[in-house]
C-alpha positions as CSV (number, residue, x, y, z in Angstrom):
1,X,-18.9,28.9,7.1
2,X,-17.6,25.4,6.1
3,X,-13.9,26.6,6.2
4,X,-14.4,28.3,9.5
5,X,-16.1,25.1,10.9
6,X,-13.0,23.0,9.9
7,X,-10.7,25.4,11.8
8,X,-13.0,25.3,14.8
9,X,-13.3,21.5,14.8
10,X,-9.6,20.9,14.5
11,X,-8.9,23.6,17.1
12,X,-11.1,21.7,19.6
13,X,-9.7,18.3,18.7
14,X,-6.0,19.3,18.9
15,X,-5.7,19.4,22.7
16,X,-7.7,16.1,23.1
17,X,-5.8,14.0,20.5
18,X,-2.3,13.6,19.2
19,X,-2.9,14.5,15.6
20,X,0.6,13.5,14.6
21,X,-0.6,9.8,14.9
22,X,-3.3,10.3,12.3
23,X,-2.3,8.4,9.1
24,X,-5.2,9.4,6.9
25,X,-8.3,11.7,7.0
26,X,-11.5,11.8,5.0
27,X,-14.9,13.3,5.6
28,X,-18.6,13.4,5.0
29,X,-20.4,16.4,3.5
30,X,-24.0,17.3,2.6
31,X,-24.7,16.3,-1.0
32,X,-25.5,18.5,-4.0
33,X,-24.1,21.8,-2.7
34,X,-21.7,23.6,-5.1
35,X,-18.8,25.9,-4.5
36,X,-17.5,28.4,-7.1
37,X,-13.7,29.0,-6.8
38,X,-12.5,32.3,-8.4
39,X,-9.6,32.4,-10.8
40,X,-6.4,32.2,-8.8
41,X,-7.9,30.3,-6.0
42,X,-5.7,27.3,-6.5
43,X,-2.7,29.5,-5.7
44,X,-4.4,30.9,-2.7
45,X,-5.1,27.4,-1.3
46,X,-1.4,26.6,-1.7
47,X,-0.4,29.8,0.1
48,X,-2.4,29.4,3.2
49,X,-0.4,30.8,6.1
50,X,-0.4,28.6,9.3
51,X,1.2,31.3,11.4
52,X,-1.4,34.0,10.6
53,X,-3.8,35.1,13.3
54,X,-6.6,34.6,10.8
55,X,-7.8,31.1,10.0
56,X,-9.0,29.6,6.7
57,X,-12.1,31.7,6.1
58,X,-10.5,35.1,6.5
59,X,-7.5,34.2,4.4
60,X,-9.6,32.8,1.6
61,X,-11.8,36.0,1.7
62,X,-8.8,38.3,1.6
63,X,-7.4,36.4,-1.4
64,X,-10.8,36.6,-3.2
65,X,-10.8,32.9,-3.6
66,X,-14.5,32.5,-4.1
67,X,-16.4,33.7,-7.1
68,X,-19.7,33.3,-5.2
69,X,-19.7,33.7,-1.4
70,X,-23.0,31.8,-1.1
71,X,-23.3,28.2,-2.2
72,X,-26.5,26.7,-3.6
73,X,-27.3,23.7,-1.4
74,X,-29.8,20.8,-1.5
75,X,-32.6,22.9,0.0
76,X,-32.7,25.1,-3.1
77,X,-35.5,23.8,-5.4
78,X,-35.6,26.8,-7.7
79,X,-34.3,25.1,-10.8
80,X,-37.5,23.6,-12.4
81,X,-36.8,25.5,-15.7
82,X,-33.2,24.3,-15.8
83,X,-34.3,20.7,-15.2
84,X,-36.7,20.8,-18.1
85,X,-34.1,22.3,-20.4
86,X,-31.5,19.6,-19.5
87,X,-34.1,16.8,-20.0
88,X,-35.0,18.2,-23.4
89,X,-31.3,18.5,-24.4
90,X,-30.6,14.9,-23.3
91,X,-33.6,13.2,-24.9
92,X,-35.9,13.1,-21.9
93,X,-35.7,12.3,-18.2
94,X,-35.6,8.5,-18.6
95,X,-32.7,8.6,-21.1
96,X,-30.8,11.0,-18.8
97,X,-31.4,8.6,-15.9
98,X,-30.2,5.7,-17.9
99,X,-27.0,7.6,-18.9
100,X,-26.2,9.3,-15.6
101,X,-28.0,7.3,-12.9
102,X,-30.9,9.7,-12.2
103,X,-33.2,12.2,-13.7
104,X,-32.4,15.9,-13.0
105,X,-33.7,16.9,-9.6
106,X,-34.2,20.6,-8.7
107,X,-31.9,20.3,-5.7
108,X,-29.1,18.6,-7.6
109,X,-25.8,20.2,-8.7
110,X,-26.0,20.1,-12.5
111,X,-29.2,22.2,-12.8
112,X,-27.8,24.5,-10.1
113,X,-24.7,25.1,-12.2
114,X,-26.9,25.8,-15.2
115,X,-28.9,28.3,-13.2
116,X,-25.7,30.0,-12.0
117,X,-24.5,30.3,-15.6
118,X,-27.9,31.8,-16.8
119,X,-28.7,34.1,-13.9
120,X,-25.3,35.2,-12.7
121,X,-23.1,34.9,-15.8
122,X,-20.4,37.1,-14.3
123,X,-20.0,34.6,-11.4
124,X,-19.7,31.7,-13.8
125,X,-17.2,33.5,-16.0
126,X,-15.1,34.3,-13.0
127,X,-15.1,30.7,-11.8
128,X,-12.0,28.6,-12.2
129,X,-13.2,25.5,-10.6
130,X,-16.6,24.1,-9.3
131,X,-16.4,21.9,-6.3
132,X,-19.0,19.9,-4.5
133,X,-19.1,20.5,-0.7
134,X,-17.2,17.2,-0.3
135,X,-14.4,18.1,-2.7
136,X,-14.3,21.7,-1.4
137,X,-13.4,20.4,2.1
138,X,-10.8,18.0,0.6
139,X,-9.4,20.9,-1.3
140,X,-8.8,22.8,1.9
141,X,-7.0,19.9,3.4
142,X,-4.7,19.3,0.5
143,X,-4.0,22.9,-0.2
144,X,-5.1,22.7,-3.9
145,X,-8.0,21.5,-6.0
146,X,-9.2,18.0,-5.0
147,X,-11.1,15.9,-7.5
148,X,-14.8,15.3,-7.1
149,X,-15.2,11.6,-6.2
150,X,-17.2,9.4,-8.5
151,X,-19.9,8.6,-5.9
152,X,-20.8,12.1,-5.0
153,X,-20.2,13.3,-8.6
154,X,-22.9,10.9,-9.9
155,X,-25.6,13.2,-8.5
156,X,-24.6,16.0,-10.9
157,X,-26.1,14.4,-14.0
158,X,-22.8,14.9,-15.9
159,X,-21.1,11.5,-15.3
160,X,-21.7,8.3,-17.3
161,X,-22.9,5.9,-14.7
162,X,-21.3,2.9,-16.6
163,X,-17.9,4.3,-17.5
164,X,-17.7,6.8,-14.6
165,X,-16.3,9.4,-17.0
166,X,-17.7,12.8,-17.7
167,X,-20.1,12.9,-20.6
168,X,-19.6,15.7,-23.1
169,X,-23.2,15.9,-24.1
170,X,-24.3,16.2,-20.5
171,X,-21.6,18.8,-19.8
172,X,-22.8,20.9,-22.7
173,X,-26.4,20.6,-21.6
174,X,-25.5,22.2,-18.3
175,X,-23.1,25.1,-19.2
176,X,-20.4,26.0,-21.6
177,X,-16.8,25.1,-20.9
178,X,-17.9,23.2,-17.8
179,X,-15.4,20.3,-18.1
180,X,-12.4,22.6,-17.4
181,X,-14.2,23.9,-14.3
182,X,-15.0,20.4,-13.0
183,X,-11.7,18.7,-13.6
184,X,-11.1,15.0,-13.2
185,X,-13.2,12.6,-11.2
186,X,-11.6,10.0,-8.8
187,X,-12.7,6.8,-7.1
188,X,-14.0,7.4,-3.5
189,X,-11.1,5.3,-2.1
190,X,-8.4,7.3,-3.9
191,X,-5.9,9.6,-2.3
192,X,-6.6,13.2,-2.9
193,X,-3.1,14.2,-1.7
194,X,-1.0,14.7,1.4
195,X,-2.3,17.1,4.0
196,X,-1.3,20.7,3.4
197,X,1.5,22.5,5.5
198,X,-1.2,24.7,7.0
199,X,-2.6,21.8,8.9
200,X,0.8,20.3,9.7
201,X,2.1,23.4,11.3
202,X,-1.1,24.8,12.8
203,X,-2.6,21.5,14.2
204,X,0.5,19.2,14.2
205,X,-0.6,16.7,11.7
206,X,2.1,14.5,10.3
207,X,3.4,15.7,6.9
208,X,2.9,12.2,5.7
209,X,-0.9,12.1,6.6
210,X,-3.0,11.2,3.5
211,X,-6.2,12.9,2.6
212,X,-8.6,10.4,1.2
213,X,-11.4,11.6,-1.1
214,X,-14.3,13.0,0.8
215,X,-17.8,12.0,-0.3
216,X,-21.5,12.7,0.4
217,X,-23.4,11.9,3.6
218,X,-25.5,9.1,2.2
219,X,-22.6,7.2,0.7
220,X,-20.7,7.6,3.9
221,X,-23.7,6.3,5.9
222,X,-23.5,3.2,3.7
223,X,-19.9,2.8,4.7
224,X,-20.6,3.5,8.3
225,X,-23.2,0.7,8.4
226,X,-20.5,-1.6,7.0
227,X,-22.7,-2.3,3.9
228,X,-20.5,-3.6,1.2
229,X,-22.3,-6.6,-0.5
230,X,-25.3,-6.9,-2.9
231,X,-28.3,-7.7,-0.8
232,X,-27.5,-5.2,2.0
233,X,-30.3,-2.7,2.4
234,X,-30.7,0.2,4.9
235,X,-33.9,2.0,5.7
236,X,-33.7,5.3,7.6
237,X,-36.9,6.4,9.2
238,X,-36.5,10.1,10.0
239,X,-37.9,13.5,9.1
240,X,-37.6,12.3,5.6
241,X,-37.3,8.5,4.9
242,X,-34.5,7.1,2.8
243,X,-33.7,3.7,1.4
244,X,-30.3,2.8,0.2
245,X,-28.6,-0.5,-0.7
246,X,-26.0,-2.3,-2.8
247,X,-26.5,-4.0,-6.1
248,X,-24.4,-5.3,-8.9
249,X,-27.3,-5.0,-11.4
250,X,-28.7,-1.4,-11.3
251,X,-31.7,-0.5,-13.4
252,X,-31.9,3.3,-13.8
253,X,-35.4,4.6,-13.6
254,X,-37.2,7.8,-12.9
255,X,-37.7,6.7,-9.3
256,X,-34.3,6.6,-7.6
257,X,-30.7,7.7,-7.7
258,X,-27.8,5.4,-8.7
259,X,-24.2,6.0,-7.5
260,X,-21.0,4.1,-7.7
261,X,-20.6,2.2,-4.4
262,X,-18.1,4.3,-2.4
263,X,-16.4,1.2,-1.0
264,X,-16.6,-1.2,-3.9
265,X,-15.9,-0.1,-7.5
266,X,-17.6,-3.2,-9.0
267,X,-21.0,-2.4,-7.5
268,X,-23.5,0.4,-7.1
269,X,-25.5,2.2,-4.4
270,X,-29.1,2.9,-5.0
271,X,-30.8,5.7,-3.0
272,X,-34.6,6.4,-2.7
273,X,-35.8,9.5,-0.9
274,X,-39.3,10.2,0.6
275,X,-40.2,13.6,1.9
276,X,-43.1,12.4,4.0
277,X,-41.5,10.6,6.9
278,X,-41.7,11.0,10.7
279,X,-43.6,14.3,10.6
280,X,-46.4,12.8,8.6
281,X,-46.5,9.8,10.9
282,X,-46.6,12.1,13.8
283,X,-49.6,14.0,12.3
284,X,-51.5,10.8,12.1
285,X,-50.5,9.8,15.6
286,X,-51.8,13.2,16.8
287,X,-55.1,12.7,15.0
288,X,-55.8,9.1,15.7
289,X,-53.7,8.1,18.7
290,X,-54.1,10.9,21.2
291,X,-50.7,12.3,20.4
292,X,-49.1,9.2,22.0
293,X,-46.6,6.7,20.4
294,X,-47.6,4.1,23.0
295,X,-51.3,4.5,21.9
296,X,-50.1,4.4,18.2
297,X,-48.3,1.1,18.8
298,X,-51.4,-0.4,20.6
299,X,-53.5,0.5,17.6
300,X,-50.9,-1.0,15.3
301,X,-51.0,-4.2,17.2
302,X,-54.9,-4.3,17.2
303,X,-54.8,-4.7,13.4
304,X,-53.8,-7.7,11.4
305,X,-51.1,-7.8,8.8
306,X,-52.2,-6.7,5.3
307,X,-54.8,-4.4,7.1
308,X,-57.8,-6.1,5.4
309,X,-56.6,-4.8,2.0
310,X,-56.7,-1.1,3.2
311,X,-54.1,1.0,1.4
312,X,-53.4,4.6,2.5
313,X,-51.4,7.3,0.6
314,X,-50.5,10.1,3.0
315,X,-48.7,13.2,1.6
316,X,-48.5,16.1,4.1
317,X,-45.9,17.6,1.7
318,X,-45.4,17.3,-2.0
319,X,-43.9,13.8,-2.3
320,X,-40.8,13.0,-4.3
321,X,-41.5,9.3,-4.7
322,X,-44.1,8.9,-6.1
323,X,-44.2,12.5,-7.4
324,X,-47.6,13.5,-5.9
325,X,-49.0,16.7,-4.4
326,X,-50.3,17.2,-0.9
327,X,-53.3,15.0,-0.2
328,X,-54.5,11.8,1.5
329,X,-55.9,8.9,-0.5
330,X,-57.5,5.8,0.9
331,X,-58.5,2.5,-0.9
332,X,-59.9,-0.9,0.1
333,X,-58.6,-3.6,-2.2
334,X,-60.8,-6.7,-2.7
335,X,-59.5,-10.2,-3.5
336,X,-56.0,-9.0,-2.5
337,X,-54.9,-12.4,-1.2
338,X,-56.1,-14.6,-4.0
339,X,-54.9,-12.6,-7.1
340,X,-54.3,-12.4,-10.0
341,X,-53.5,-8.7,-10.1
342,X,-56.3,-7.8,-12.6
343,X,-58.9,-9.3,-10.3
344,X,-57.8,-7.2,-7.3
345,X,-60.3,-4.3,-7.4
346,X,-59.8,-1.1,-5.4
347,X,-62.5,1.1,-4.0
348,X,-61.7,4.6,-2.9
349,X,-63.0,5.7,0.5
350,X,-63.0,8.8,2.6
351,X,-61.5,7.4,5.8
352,X,-60.6,4.3,7.8
353,X,-61.1,3.5,11.5
354,X,-58.2,4.8,13.7
355,X,-56.4,1.4,14.0
356,X,-56.5,0.9,10.2
357,X,-55.2,4.5,9.6
358,X,-52.2,3.8,11.8
359,X,-51.4,0.5,10.1
360,X,-52.0,1.9,6.6
361,X,-49.4,4.7,7.0
362,X,-46.8,2.2,8.3
363,X,-47.5,-0.6,5.8
364,X,-48.0,1.8,2.9
365,X,-44.6,3.5,3.2
366,X,-42.8,0.2,3.6
367,X,-44.6,-1.4,0.6
368,X,-43.8,1.7,-1.5
369,X,-40.1,1.3,-0.5
370,X,-40.1,-2.3,-1.4
371,X,-41.7,-1.8,-4.8
372,X,-39.5,1.1,-5.9
373,X,-36.3,-0.6,-4.6
374,X,-37.1,-3.6,-6.7
375,X,-37.7,-1.4,-9.8
376,X,-34.2,0.1,-9.4
377,X,-32.5,-3.2,-9.3
378,X,-32.1,-3.9,-5.5
379,X,-32.5,-7.6,-4.7
380,X,-35.8,-8.4,-3.1
381,X,-35.9,-10.1,-0.7
382,X,-32.6,-8.5,0.5
383,X,-30.2,-10.5,2.7
384,X,-30.8,-8.1,5.6
385,X,-32.2,-4.7,6.4
386,X,-30.4,-2.3,8.7
387,X,-32.9,0.1,10.2
388,X,-31.8,3.5,11.4
389,X,-33.5,6.8,12.4
390,X,-36.0,7.6,15.2
391,X,-38.7,5.2,14.2
392,X,-36.2,2.3,14.1
393,X,-36.6,2.0,17.9
394,X,-40.2,1.0,17.4
395,X,-40.4,-2.9,17.5
396,X,-43.9,-2.9,16.0
397,X,-42.7,-1.0,12.9
398,X,-39.6,-3.2,12.5
399,X,-41.8,-6.4,12.6
400,X,-43.9,-5.1,9.7
401,X,-40.7,-4.2,7.9
402,X,-39.4,-7.8,8.1
403,X,-42.7,-9.2,6.9
404,X,-43.0,-6.9,3.9
405,X,-39.4,-7.3,2.7
406,X,-39.0,-11.0,3.8
407,X,-35.7,-10.7,5.6
408,X,-34.2,-10.2,9.1
409,X,-34.0,-6.6,10.4
410,X,-31.0,-5.3,12.3
411,X,-30.5,-2.0,14.1
412,X,-27.4,0.0,14.4
413,X,-25.9,0.8,17.8
414,X,-24.6,4.2,16.6
415,X,-26.4,7.3,15.3
416,X,-23.4,8.8,13.5
417,X,-23.1,6.5,10.6
418,X,-22.0,9.2,8.1
419,X,-19.0,10.4,10.1
420,X,-18.1,6.9,11.2
421,X,-18.2,5.9,7.5
422,X,-15.8,8.7,6.6
423,X,-13.4,7.4,9.2
424,X,-13.6,3.9,8.0
425,X,-13.2,5.1,4.4
426,X,-10.0,7.0,5.5
427,X,-8.6,3.7,6.8
428,X,-9.7,1.9,3.7
429,X,-8.1,4.4,1.4
430,X,-4.9,4.3,3.4
431,X,-4.9,0.5,3.2
432,X,-5.5,0.6,-0.6
433,X,-2.5,3.0,-1.0
434,X,-0.3,0.8,1.1
435,X,-1.2,-2.3,-0.9
436,X,-1.0,-0.3,-4.2
437,X,-4.3,-1.8,-5.3
438,X,-7.9,-1.9,-4.3
439,X,-8.6,-4.2,-1.3
440,X,-12.1,-5.2,0.0
441,X,-13.6,-2.7,2.4
442,X,-14.3,-5.6,4.8
443,X,-10.6,-5.8,5.5
444,X,-10.9,-2.7,7.6
445,X,-13.3,-4.1,10.1
446,X,-13.6,-7.9,9.6
447,X,-13.2,-9.7,12.9
448,X,-13.1,-6.5,14.8
449,X,-16.9,-5.7,15.3
450,X,-17.7,-7.9,18.3
451,X,-17.8,-5.9,21.5
452,X,-17.8,-2.6,19.7
453,X,-20.6,-0.2,18.7
454,X,-19.8,-1.0,15.0
455,X,-21.7,-4.2,15.4
456,X,-25.4,-4.6,14.4
457,X,-28.1,-6.0,16.7
458,X,-30.7,-8.4,15.3
459,X,-34.1,-6.8,16.0
460,X,-36.5,-9.1,14.1
461,X,-35.7,-12.5,12.6
462,X,-37.5,-13.8,9.5
463,X,-38.5,-17.3,8.5
464,X,-38.6,-18.9,11.9
465,X,-42.4,-18.6,12.3
466,X,-45.0,-20.6,10.5
467,X,-46.8,-18.4,8.1
468,X,-43.9,-16.0,7.4
469,X,-43.5,-17.0,3.8
470,X,-47.3,-17.0,3.1
471,X,-47.5,-13.5,4.6
472,X,-44.6,-12.4,2.4
473,X,-46.3,-13.7,-0.7
474,X,-49.5,-11.8,0.2
475,X,-47.6,-8.6,0.7
476,X,-45.9,-9.2,-2.7
477,X,-49.3,-9.1,-4.4
478,X,-50.4,-6.0,-2.4
479,X,-47.1,-4.2,-3.3
480,X,-47.9,-4.7,-6.9
481,X,-51.4,-3.4,-6.4
482,X,-50.1,-0.4,-4.5
483,X,-47.7,0.6,-7.3
484,X,-50.6,0.2,-9.8
485,X,-52.7,2.7,-7.8
486,X,-49.7,5.0,-7.5
487,X,-49.6,5.2,-11.3
488,X,-53.3,6.1,-11.4
489,X,-52.8,8.8,-8.8
490,X,-49.8,10.2,-10.8
491,X,-52.0,10.3,-13.9
492,X,-54.7,12.2,-12.0
493,X,-52.6,14.6,-9.8
494,X,-48.9,14.0,-10.3
495,X,-45.7,15.4,-11.6
496,X,-42.4,16.6,-10.1
497,X,-42.7,19.3,-7.6
């Protein structure tokens, strides 16, 4: 399907653009999917026939290039047993997180490879190379095996997050002889190779066109939002909520995922994922705000910041962060503005009034994001937040975001940050190759953003109003209390899904 999609995309693009002028290409792919190339597939990639009536997919199928026709992807959460085995082999989940950047997650590639080895050993034995979706697509473009880039590869639990080299103990914990199937890793800005003759002759690319390492969708989104400096933070409010930012001082924990920054080899990207996003907010809107976002916003504005110490934990689905099962929990915290923390006493209640429910779900998610981002080494307060996703068009939510994090909030004028990031990374990789050294990512766009959709729009300033700092300090206390209650809930109900 992915190979066929590439043919389809380029076939539609060819009559609309002069592809001979393209100097470099890169791309964005869903993270964590794995592709199992059969023995001899490298030769099949090199022998793709541009004159054949069939495209990429039929030619690869005829050559028997894939040991497994179906790829496990991020939606597959069937590897609980493999995650536990890997954790045991590596000395526990926290040690593995400190070594590789994250604990093993069911949807991630390392445990998926282990499951393939255990449940379909004939496929694993027939596999010559394992690619991520990103390196699979790059392999098609170069007509040979492309390296996995360090940023996307960090999500496999087999790369040392400090040295960015494969770890022998982690490889052995996943599957035998895995290193030879993974190959080498490469920086995200590196050249994967020149574009293959198949694409030169079939779609009229220049034979000198460079293929820059592909990467995952979240790293490409970071690039597309022109986030390159420590202190940059993005919050995506969608079906699932995500937080990602740049730091030079990562602190691996059980909470988030740490990757090498795809546009700066000296810093890191931290990613936090929440399963309960817009659909959970929509459920509360339907229940308490007459199914109307306008009514939801009016209720939000009827309440005061800090919500009178009311904290809500709303999990329509089993949550990833914190790891808690389905359930709604409500507390009223006393003495929440005077501290200290041990004098802030919480009382569990069955429900709030409708306006308080609405503010509790918005404030609660943002306070959780702030607390866990800080635990993982992201600077708080950040220099700025870039808000994306459907809920980022809600001014009331953005105002609360600025108050809780203590910084200005910007919005992006584009919705396609991942594909845009891949294009910017292609230009960046080309520039690094021309200079024969790494150059700052900002060289690609610096001074060119005004008047374009690459620019960001200031949605909510911070610090201009009297009381901003006092409110931030009060939220800081309440964030600490919320994380304390989270730990109590985990002790009662929690654990990974």
